[in-house]
N, C-alpha and C positions, 0 to 999 in steps of 0.2 A: 504494499500499499503505500502510496505517495506522501511524503510529510506534506504538512501545511507549507513549510517555507518553500518546499519546491513547487507547490501549486501556485502560491503566489508569483514567484519568480515566472512561472510560465505564463500567468495571466499578464503581467506586465509585458512580456516579450510579445503575446499576442497583441496587446493594445498598440505598442509602438509599431508593430509589423503593417497595422491597418493600411491598406493603400490609399484611401480616400477616393477621390472621384477620379475616375479614368475616362478619357477622350479617346474616340476613334476618329482617325483621318484618312481620306482618300481624296483623289482628284479624277477628274474627267477632261479628256481632251488633249492628252499629250501627241497623239498621231494624227490628228487631222492637219490639213493644210490651210486651215484658216480659223480665226477666231480666237478668243483667249482660253487660257488653260484655267480650269475651275476646281477649287478645292473646298471641301467641307469638313469641319470639324463637330463632333455630336456626343454628348455627354448623356447616356440614357438614364432613365429612372427606373431602377429595379423594382419598385412598388406598383409601376404602371408598364407593364410589359408590352410589346409590340410582337404579334405574330407575323411570321413569314418573312422576316428579315433575311436576305440572301445578297449574293454579289450581284449588282444591278444588271450585269450584262447576261444574266439568266433569266431575268423577269420579264414580261412583257410591258410594253408603254404605259398601258392602262393599268396594271398593278403597281408599277413604279409610281405612278401620278397619284393612285391612293394611298401608298405607302408614305409618300413626301408629306401629304397633308396630315398623316397619322404621327409622323416622326416630329413634325412641327408642333403638333398639338401635345405630345406626351413625353417629349424628352425634357430632361431637365433645363438643358440650354443646347443651342446650335449655332453655328456660325458659318456662312458661305463668303468666300473671297475669291479672287482671281487676279490672274497676271495677264496683262493686256498684249496684243500683238505687238505693239513698239518694245515693250519688255522682253518678249519671246525673242524678236529678232536683235535685240541689244546682248542680251546676256546668256543667251541659248535656252532650249526648251527644258532642260533637265534644272537649272538654275532657276528658271521663270516656275516651274512646277514646285520646288522647295521653297520659293518665295510665296506663292499662292497658299501654301499649307501653313506657312509661319501666320500669315495674316490672318488666316481661318482661326487658328488656335488663339491667337491674340485678340479675335474679336469676340471670344466667348465671354459670356457674362460671369460665369463662375470659373475659377482657376483651377484646372485640374493637376492632381499632385503626378499622374503619369498619362503620356500619350502614346498610343498605339498607333503605327502609321503603315499603310499598306505599302508593301514593295520591299526594297533592300537598301534605301537611302533615307536619312533623316534631314529635315530642316534644322535650322540651328534655333534652338528654344530654351526658354528659362526654366525649364523644368525637365525631369527625366523623360526619356523617350525610348520607344524600341520599334525596330522596323520588322513587320512580320510579311514574309512573302506567302502570297495568296491569303493576306489576312482579312479579305472582303468576303472570303467564304468560310472563314475560320472563326472570327470575333463581330458579334452582333452590332457594337459600336461603329466598327469599320464598316460593315454592311450597310448600315444606315447612312453614314457618310457619303458612301459611294453612290448612294439613291438621290441624296440630296444633290451631290455635285451633278450626276448624270442628268437628272429632270432639269436642273438650272441651265445646265449647257445645251440641252434639246429645245428647251424654250428660246433662249437666244437664237439658236439656228433658225427657229421658225420666224422669228422676228427679221434676221437678215434676209431670209426667203422672201418676205413681203418687200424688202427694201430692193433685193437683187434676184427678181425670179428667173432670170436667165440661167443662174448655176446650179438651182435644185438643191440648195442647202436644206430644205426642210427632209428631202430624203436622204441624202448620203451624209448629214450632219458635219460636212467640211472633209469627210475622208477623201483618200485619194482613189475614188472608184472611177471605172471607166467613163461613166456619164460625167462626173466631175470635171477630169481631166480633159475631156471634149470640149466642155463648157468653157474651160479655161484657155484652151489654144484657140477658140473661137472667139471669145469675147475679152480674152485679156485678164489682167489681174485687176481686182476690186481692191478697195482700202483695208479690207478685213482678210486679205491673204497675207500668209507669212513669207515674206520676202526672201528669206533665209533657206527656207525648205526648198529641196532639190526641183521638183516639178514648177514651181513656182518662179524659182530663180532661173530655170531654163527658158521660161516664157519671157521673164523679162530681160534676159540677155539678148534673145532674137526681136525684141519688140523695137 
């Protein structure tokens, strides 16, 4: 049987090991040829669970939209941020992604004690952080962040499509599909294209 002294020591250790608030972070839009990269940070409420959270890429658009509203309503707090096309072209897509992630974390109303980031690279943060490969399918807070980031960027693409309908942004979401490349070669580069990305740079070089 454990002594009272041992039990007290164990309880103190458990108290100090309590992690506090945990934020999940993910991004959307690293690969496309146009538009900002969007990042989200989410601190979920364990007392108010959300069912069906998963990597945004495996969910239908309709399901993502529903979960987007539920996450915004039930999470303790969440933050969505971005890095612009100009920033992507100036500092490169990796650094711009990390910048958007840092902005998302800094935008949280509550300060987490631990930040879990999808992938294998970490932004510079003021608190402890861990990178988790395929975290969007392993950690619910990261799944929630991936949904917020994906829906936000898809909505941005729909708005861009209304402004530049000739490119078909609502369909390909800025990715380098055959349809997008044909539109790019036919109509040239629009202000929201990433000028340092290969296919866009190629069109600009021959313009």
